[in-house]
C-alpha positions as CSV (number, residue, x, y, z in Angstrom):
1,M,-18.8,2.1,9.6
2,A,-22.3,2.2,9.7
3,K,-22.3,0.8,6.0
4,K,-22.3,-3.1,5.7
5,W,-19.0,-3.4,3.6
6,V,-19.0,-5.9,0.8
7,K,-17.6,-9.2,2.1
8,F,-13.9,-10.7,0.5
9,A,-15.0,-13.9,-0.6
10,H,-12.3,-16.0,0.0
11,A,-11.8,-15.5,3.6
12,A,-11.4,-19.2,4.4
13,D,-7.8,-19.6,2.4
14,Y,-6.3,-17.1,4.5
15,S,-7.6,-17.6,7.6
16,Y,-4.9,-17.8,10.2
17,D,-5.3,-19.3,14.1
18,T,-3.0,-17.3,16.2
19,A,0.1,-20.4,15.7
20,A,-0.6,-20.3,11.9
21,I,0.1,-16.2,11.6
22,K,3.3,-16.2,14.3
23,K,5.0,-19.1,12.1
24,H,4.0,-17.1,8.4
25,W,4.1,-13.4,10.1
26,A,8.1,-12.9,8.3
27,R,6.3,-13.6,4.9
28,L,3.1,-12.3,6.0
29,H,4.6,-8.5,6.6
30,R,7.8,-8.9,4.6
31,G,6.3,-5.8,2.4
32,D,5.5,-3.5,5.3
33,A,8.0,-4.5,8.1
34,E,5.2,-4.6,11.0
35,P,6.9,-5.7,14.2
36,Y,5.2,-9.2,15.4
37,P,2.2,-7.6,18.4
38,K,2.7,-7.8,21.7
39,D,-1.2,-6.9,22.2
40,A,-3.7,-9.6,21.9
41,Q,-6.0,-7.6,20.1
42,A,-4.1,-5.8,17.3
43,L,-2.8,-9.3,16.4
44,D,-6.6,-9.9,15.9
45,A,-6.9,-7.3,14.0
46,W,-4.3,-8.6,11.7
47,R,-5.9,-12.1,11.9
48,F,-9.0,-10.3,10.5
49,Y,-7.3,-8.3,7.9
50,H,-5.0,-11.4,6.5
51,A,-8.5,-12.8,6.1
52,G,-10.1,-10.1,4.4
53,D,-12.6,-8.9,6.9
54,F,-11.4,-5.7,6.4
55,Q,-14.1,-4.2,8.5
56,Q,-13.8,-6.2,11.8
57,A,-9.9,-5.5,11.4
58,V,-10.3,-1.5,11.6
59,A,-12.8,-2.2,14.4
60,L,-10.2,-4.2,16.2
61,G,-7.3,-2.1,15.1
62,N,-8.9,0.9,16.1
63,A,-10.0,-0.1,19.9
64,A,-6.5,-2.1,20.2
65,G,-4.9,1.4,19.7
66,G,-0.9,2.1,19.5
67,P,0.4,-0.4,16.8
68,G,-3.1,-1.6,15.9
69,V,-3.9,1.4,14.2
70,N,-1.7,0.2,11.5
71,A,-4.1,-2.7,10.9
72,A,-6.9,-0.2,11.3
73,V,-5.6,1.9,8.5
74,K,-4.1,-0.8,6.0
75,A,-7.5,-2.5,6.3
76,Q,-9.7,0.3,5.6
77,T,-7.1,1.7,2.8
78,V,-7.0,-1.6,1.0
79,Y,-10.6,-2.1,1.2
80,A,-11.2,1.6,-0.1
81,S,-8.9,0.8,-2.8
82,H,-10.3,-2.6,-4.2
83,M,-13.4,-3.2,-3.0
84,E,-15.4,-0.5,-2.6
85,T,-17.7,0.4,-5.3
86,D,-19.3,3.7,-4.6
87,E,-16.6,6.5,-5.1
88,A,-17.9,9.2,-2.6
89,T,-17.9,6.3,0.0
90,R,-14.3,5.3,-1.0
91,L,-12.8,9.0,-0.8
92,G,-14.5,9.0,2.7
93,L,-13.1,6.2,4.4
94,L,-9.6,6.8,2.6
95,E,-9.7,10.2,4.2
96,Q,-10.7,9.0,7.8
97,A,-7.9,6.1,7.2
98,Y,-4.9,8.9,6.5
99,G,-6.2,11.0,9.0
100,W,-5.8,7.7,11.4
101,A,-2.3,7.1,10.4
102,D,-1.5,10.9,10.7
103,A,-2.2,10.7,14.1
104,H,-0.7,7.9,15.1
105,R,2.7,8.6,13.5
106,R,3.2,11.7,15.0
107,A,2.3,9.2,18.7
108,A,4.8,7.0,17.9
109,P,7.5,8.8,15.2
110,D,9.4,5.7,15.5
111,D,6.8,3.8,13.8
112,A,8.1,3.3,10.2
113,N,5.3,1.5,8.9
114,A,2.7,4.9,10.7
115,H,4.7,6.8,8.4
116,Y,4.4,4.1,5.2
117,L,0.8,3.7,5.7
118,Y,-0.2,7.8,6.1
119,A,1.8,7.8,2.5
120,F,0.1,4.6,1.3
121,A,-3.5,6.2,2.2
122,L,-2.9,9.4,1.3
123,G,-1.6,8.4,-1.9
124,R,-4.7,6.4,-2.6
125,Y,-6.7,9.2,-1.4
126,G,-5.2,11.5,-4.1
127,Q,-5.3,8.9,-6.7
128,G,-8.7,8.9,-6.2
129,I,-9.4,13.0,-6.6
130,S,-6.8,12.8,-9.5
131,V,-2.8,13.1,-9.1
132,A,-3.3,16.7,-10.7
133,K,-5.2,18.0,-7.8
134,A,-3.2,16.0,-5.2
135,L,-0.1,17.9,-5.9
136,A,-2.0,21.3,-6.3
137,Q,-3.4,20.1,-2.7
138,G,0.2,20.1,-1.5
139,F,-0.5,15.8,-1.3
140,G,3.2,15.8,-3.0
141,G,5.4,16.8,-0.3
142,K,3.3,15.2,2.5
143,I,3.5,12.0,0.9
144,K,7.2,12.4,0.1
145,E,8.0,13.0,3.7
146,A,6.4,10.3,5.2
147,L,8.1,7.8,2.6
148,V,11.4,9.3,3.2
149,T,10.9,8.8,7.2
150,A,9.7,5.6,7.0
151,L,12.8,4.8,4.8
152,K,15.2,6.1,7.2
153,L,13.6,4.0,9.9
154,A,13.5,1.0,7.9
155,P,15.3,0.8,5.2
156,R,14.3,-2.8,3.5
157,H,10.8,-1.5,4.0
158,A,9.7,-3.0,0.6
159,E,6.0,-1.5,0.0
160,A,7.5,2.1,0.6
161,H,10.4,1.1,-1.5
162,T,7.7,0.6,-4.3
163,A,5.6,3.2,-3.0
164,F,8.3,5.7,-3.4
165,G,8.9,4.3,-7.0
166,A,5.2,4.7,-7.6
167,Y,5.1,8.0,-6.4
168,Q,7.8,9.7,-8.1
169,S,6.5,8.1,-11.7
170,E,3.0,10.0,-11.5
171,V,4.8,12.7,-10.5
172,I,6.8,13.2,-13.6
173,D,3.7,11.7,-15.8
174,K,1.5,14.7,-14.9
175,A,4.2,17.1,-14.0
176,G,6.9,16.1,-16.7
177,A,10.1,15.7,-15.7
178,L,11.8,18.9,-15.3
179,V,9.2,20.1,-12.9
180,A,8.9,16.9,-11.3
181,G,12.5,17.2,-10.6
182,M,12.8,20.4,-9.6
183,T,9.5,21.0,-7.5
184,Y,9.3,17.8,-5.9
185,G,12.9,15.6,-6.2
186,A,11.1,13.0,-8.3
187,K,13.6,11.5,-10.9
188,K,13.2,8.4,-13.1
189,D,16.5,6.8,-12.4
190,S,15.4,7.5,-8.6
191,A,12.1,5.8,-9.0
192,L,13.4,2.8,-11.5
193,E,16.1,2.3,-8.1
194,H,13.1,1.9,-5.8
195,F,11.3,-0.2,-7.5
196,A,14.3,-2.6,-8.2
197,T,14.7,-2.6,-4.3
198,A,11.8,-3.5,-3.3
199,L,12.1,-6.4,-6.1
200,K,15.4,-7.8,-4.7
201,I,13.9,-7.4,-1.0
202,F,10.2,-9.0,-2.1
203,P,10.2,-10.8,-5.2
204,E,7.3,-13.1,-4.3
205,S,4.8,-9.7,-3.7
206,P,2.3,-9.0,-6.4
207,I,1.9,-5.3,-5.9
208,A,5.7,-4.7,-6.1
209,H,5.4,-6.1,-9.8
210,V,2.0,-4.5,-10.5
211,E,3.2,-0.7,-9.6
212,Y,6.8,-1.9,-11.4
213,A,4.4,-1.9,-14.7
214,N,2.7,0.8,-14.0
215,G,5.4,2.8,-13.1
216,L,7.0,1.5,-16.8
217,L,4.1,2.7,-18.3
218,R,3.8,5.9,-16.8
219,L,7.9,6.8,-17.5
220,F,8.5,5.3,-20.6
221,G,5.2,4.8,-22.3
222,K,4.8,2.1,-25.1
223,T,8.1,1.8,-25.4
224,R,8.6,-0.4,-22.3
225,I,5.2,-2.3,-22.6
226,D,6.3,-5.9,-23.4
227,E,8.5,-5.4,-19.9
228,A,5.5,-4.0,-17.9
229,A,3.4,-6.9,-19.6
230,R,5.8,-9.6,-17.9
231,E,5.8,-7.7,-15.0
232,Y,2.3,-8.3,-14.9
233,E,2.2,-11.7,-15.7
234,K,4.6,-12.3,-12.6
235,A,1.7,-10.7,-10.1
236,A,-0.8,-12.8,-11.9
237,G,1.4,-16.1,-11.3
238,A,2.2,-15.0,-7.9
239,K,0.8,-17.3,-4.8
240,P,-0.8,-14.9,-2.5
241,M,-0.8,-15.7,0.9
242,D,-3.2,-13.0,2.3
243,A,-6.4,-11.0,1.1
244,M,-4.3,-8.6,-0.3
245,E,-2.0,-10.2,-2.3
246,H,-5.2,-12.2,-3.8
247,L,-6.7,-8.9,-4.9
248,D,-3.3,-7.7,-6.3
249,V,-3.2,-10.8,-8.3
250,A,-6.6,-10.3,-9.7
251,A,-5.9,-6.7,-10.4
252,A,-2.5,-8.0,-12.3
253,K,-4.8,-10.5,-14.1
254,A,-7.5,-7.8,-15.0
255,E,-4.7,-5.9,-17.2
256,L,-3.8,-8.9,-18.8
257,E,-7.0,-9.5,-20.1
């Protein structure tokens, strides 16, 4: 935390006061099913997260403890994934984030988002070191277990559905359909079903469209490239409600360039 983080340039566009964040909470958290915080400090952590002041969100979320840790984990993971340019620093931030998430989900096993955020941070770390290395280190089973748990606790957790589709498509892409199915329980039909469920729950989500597009390319290659392009276009045309969605829209636009 000593290093000054890169500043998100559009914070003013997503600055919510207490009344506004309460009004828009359902839309802002349609993806992760996070309940409205009872703790004022945890609420402030989410306010900073949505505005893209990720470093402050991490500090306040960890200080609040309990559910506030979810804000810290998500803020650090989004920042590391989208804004940190140094690879070693990025991996260090992600490793720290999934450690926080793991501790919190063990302390609060009924918190669906804690399990999802552990999978989210660990998955991004695994992508950073390479999916093949991540699977060799046993991350695949840990990510799957966390996502299954999150979806048992919150069946309409759109981001967990998206993540489960992405996880299965990545495993199939790297390990092959036979090994992926036998070793990791990753199936093409299941991946597509989870992507479809996420989009049904939260069609406005840029990341749901981006990950579906990525999944189509992993699973089918050039044969579904036109459909993948349409999904990137949907993400690029989405109206972002916070910093994460803004960054996801920008990523989709980059894919179309």
